[in-house]
C-alpha positions as CSV (number, residue, x, y, z in Angstrom):
1,M,-1.3,-10.4,37.1
2,E,-1.8,-6.9,35.7
3,K,-0.9,-8.2,32.2
4,L,-3.3,-11.1,32.5
5,L,-6.2,-8.9,33.6
6,R,-5.5,-6.5,30.7
7,A,-5.4,-9.3,28.2
8,I,-8.8,-10.6,29.5
9,Q,-10.3,-7.1,29.3
10,L,-9.1,-6.7,25.7
11,S,-10.5,-10.0,24.8
12,L,-13.9,-9.2,26.2
13,E,-13.9,-5.8,24.5
14,A,-13.0,-7.4,21.2
15,T,-15.8,-10.0,21.6
16,E,-18.3,-7.2,22.3
17,A,-17.1,-5.2,19.4
18,S,-17.4,-8.2,17.1
19,R,-20.9,-8.9,18.3
20,D,-21.9,-5.2,17.8
21,A,-20.5,-5.2,14.3
22,V,-22.3,-8.4,13.3
23,Q,-25.6,-7.1,14.7
24,E,-25.2,-3.9,12.7
25,I,-24.6,-5.9,9.5
26,L,-27.6,-8.1,10.2
27,K,-29.8,-5.0,10.9
28,R,-28.9,-3.7,7.5
29,G,-30.2,-6.9,5.9
30,A,-26.9,-8.6,5.0
31,D,-26.0,-12.1,5.9
32,T,-22.8,-13.0,7.8
33,G,-20.4,-15.9,7.9
34,I,-17.0,-16.8,9.1
35,F,-14.7,-19.1,7.2
36,F,-11.9,-21.0,8.9
37,L,-8.7,-21.6,7.0
38,S,-5.5,-23.3,8.0
39,G,-2.5,-21.2,8.6
40,R,-0.6,-22.8,5.7
41,G,-1.8,-23.5,2.2
42,G,-5.2,-21.9,2.7
43,A,-7.3,-25.1,2.9
44,E,-9.5,-26.2,5.7
45,P,-7.5,-28.7,7.8
46,D,-8.8,-32.3,7.9
47,G,-10.7,-33.1,11.0
48,F,-11.1,-29.5,12.1
49,E,-13.6,-29.3,14.9
50,L,-15.1,-26.4,16.7
51,T,-15.2,-26.6,20.5
52,E,-18.4,-25.9,22.4
53,Q,-17.0,-22.6,23.4
54,D,-16.4,-21.8,19.7
55,R,-20.0,-22.7,18.9
56,D,-21.3,-20.6,21.8
57,F,-19.3,-17.6,20.6
58,L,-20.5,-17.9,17.1
59,R,-24.1,-18.3,18.3
60,S,-23.7,-15.1,20.3
61,L,-22.9,-13.4,17.0
62,S,-26.1,-14.9,15.4
63,I,-23.9,-17.1,13.2
64,R,-25.0,-20.8,12.9
65,P,-21.8,-22.8,13.7
66,D,-22.9,-26.0,12.0
67,R,-23.6,-24.6,8.6
68,R,-21.2,-25.8,5.9
69,G,-20.4,-24.3,2.5
């Protein structure tokens, strides 16, 4: 249970740190984006879909999840 709680805490801290970093980048006038690549070959996998949780996370970082290219 202790390991699980620690993993959850680290995940939350990483999310907050990511959000803070993106907000700082935006404050300085730059644009942000995240590109998803497959683990092998470096190309986007066919049929790749973001979950609603993925979309919510990206929106929390002020990144529009439905923008392509």
